[in-house]
N, C-alpha and C positions, 0 to 999 in steps of 0.2 A: 476297857474304861468304861464304867454306868453311862447310858445316857439318859436315866432318870431324869426328870426336871425334878430340881428341887430349890423352886422360888423362893417358900417361905425361909429356907435352910440360909437363901442367900441374902436376902435381907436382914438377918439378923448378923451373921459373920463379914459382909461387906464383900465376899467372894464367893464364886461357888465351888459346892465341895469337890465337882469333877476335877476341878482347876486345881484345886488344893493336891489329892491325890495324883495327877498326874505330874506336878512339881516334885510330890516323893520319889514316884516311878524313876523320874531321871536323875534326879539328884543317885537314886542308889544304881541305876545303869553306870554313871558317868566314874561313881566310885569303883564299880566292876572291873571298868575299860582299865582305870589308874592303876585295879592292882593287879590284873596282868600282867600291867607294862613292868609293874615293880618283879613281882614276878622271875619273867623274862628274863631279865637284865640280872639279878639271883644268879637262875642258872649258869648263862651265858659267863659268869664272874668265875664259877666253881669249874664249869667246866675246862676255863683256860688253866685250871691250877691241877687238872688234870691231863697232859698231855697223852696219856696212853690212849684216853675216850675220842675216838673218832667223830662226833655228831657234827654237823654242819649246821651253819644261823637256819639255812632257812626249812632244816628239821624240825628245830627246835620254836621257829614260826608257827609252823603245821601245827605239831604238838600244844602249841600255846592257844591257836587260836580255838584247835578243839574242843581244849577245854575250857575257852571263853561261850561259846556256843552252848554245849550241858550246862554249866553256870547260869547261864541266862534263860536255857528253856526252866530250869528247875527255880530259878529267881521268879520268873513269870509265874508259875504257879502257886508258887507262896505269895506273891505278893496279889494273884487276883482273890485267896482268899482272905487274904488282910485288908483288900479297898473291901470288901463285901461285908468283915465284920465295923471299920473303919467308919463308911456309909451307914448302916441301919444302927448303929449304938453307939459313935461320938457324935459324927457331924450330922448329925438328921436332929427335929426336934418333931416329938410326938403330938400326934394329931389332936389332943384336948391339951398341950400349951398356947397361950396367947401371949404374942410378944406387947409390952407394955405400951407400943405406939397406937398398934392396933384394940385397945381394950373400947375405946370410944365407940367403935364398931360394935359392940358388945352393948354399952350403953347406951349406945343409939340405935337401934338397927333399924336398914333402909332396905325394901326390896328394890326391885332393876327398875317397875313401872313408878316409883317414890323418887329413886336417885335421878331418872331422865328425866321427872316432873320438876326436879329442883334446878336441872340443869338447864332446861327449860326457860326457866325463872332468870337463874342466873345471865343467860345469853339477853333477858329483853332487862334487865336492868343496864344490862352494859350496853346498849343499844340505846336507852335512856339515857344514860350516862352520856354517852356520843352526842346525841343529839342535845343536851342541853350544853356541853363544851363549847358546841355551834353556834346554839344563840346565843351566850355567852359572846362571844366573837362578833357575831353578829351588830348585837349591843355596843360593845366595846368601840368598832367601826363605826357605827351611825352617831356614836358621841361625839367620835372624833371630826366625824364632818358635820355636827352640829356647834364643836366649838370654832369652827372653822366659818361657820355662817355667821355664827355671834359674833366672830372680830370684824366682819363684812360691814355687819351691821353698824358693828359700834360707832368705826369709819363712818359712816353715813351719818348717824348721829351728830359727829363729832362736826363734822362738814356741814349740818345742818345750824347748829351750834353759832360756828363761826360765821356763817351767813346772816345769822340774826343780830349776833353783836355789828357786823358790819354796817347793818341795816339801820341799826342805832345810834350810831355812829353819824350817820348820815341824815338823823332827822327822820326817820321812819319806823315808829314803834308798831307798827300791825305788821306781823311777820308775811298772813296772806296780805297785805295789799303790797307789800315789798315782792312778794311774790309774783303778783298778778303785773307789776310794774317791771320786775327783771324778763316776765316772758315777753312784756309789749316792747321791753327794747332790743330784745334778740331777735324779736320779730323786724325791727325797724332797719337793726343790722343786715338780717339774712338780704332782704328788698334793698336793702344799700349796697350788698356785693354781688346780688344778681343784675344790679342797674349797673355796675363797675364791667360784670364780667362782656355782657352785651353791647356797652358803649367799647371794651378791648377787642371783641371778634368783629365789630363794624370797622374801628380802625386797621386793624388785621388787612382784611379784602380789599380795604380801600388802597393801602399798599401795596398788596397786593397787584391790585389793578394797573396802579402807576407801574 
């Protein structure tokens, strides 16, 4: 079998010409073996009809195998010539023939350096695209965080609005004065709470002494 690389033919046919020839060779060989089996069976039937002829089955098998080896040797010689003809005249594409899918290379030829430069540019663009995708994901995450902060701020605004409404209901129209008033009351409550805690501690110590 020929081992000459035929990549362009493989692109056109969808299979390697050498593989095609191998399948043809195996098909012919299988047919030859089957034919020898048929010939042997016919000879055995003919001998059964001739009782005077004394030839054993083993002798017939040996003769059949010798004939098979002879036929296979002749077949290999003929197939070698047929393979050469088919690979060079039937399953080969001439050097001056260009496949339709490769005509674009003829219209827009590129050198190895130009192709490498184009490949580098493609890689750079891919990196930029990945960077833009990552930046977009970061912006979306930041937008989600801003939405959460905005929701919290809206809650604070609603709380201040409610506080201002309570101040109006109690006759205090100025929110700043109301806030100062609430702060002072909170301080007074804290002082009272501390005073109560101190008295409670003194009472507990007195009870422990008793």
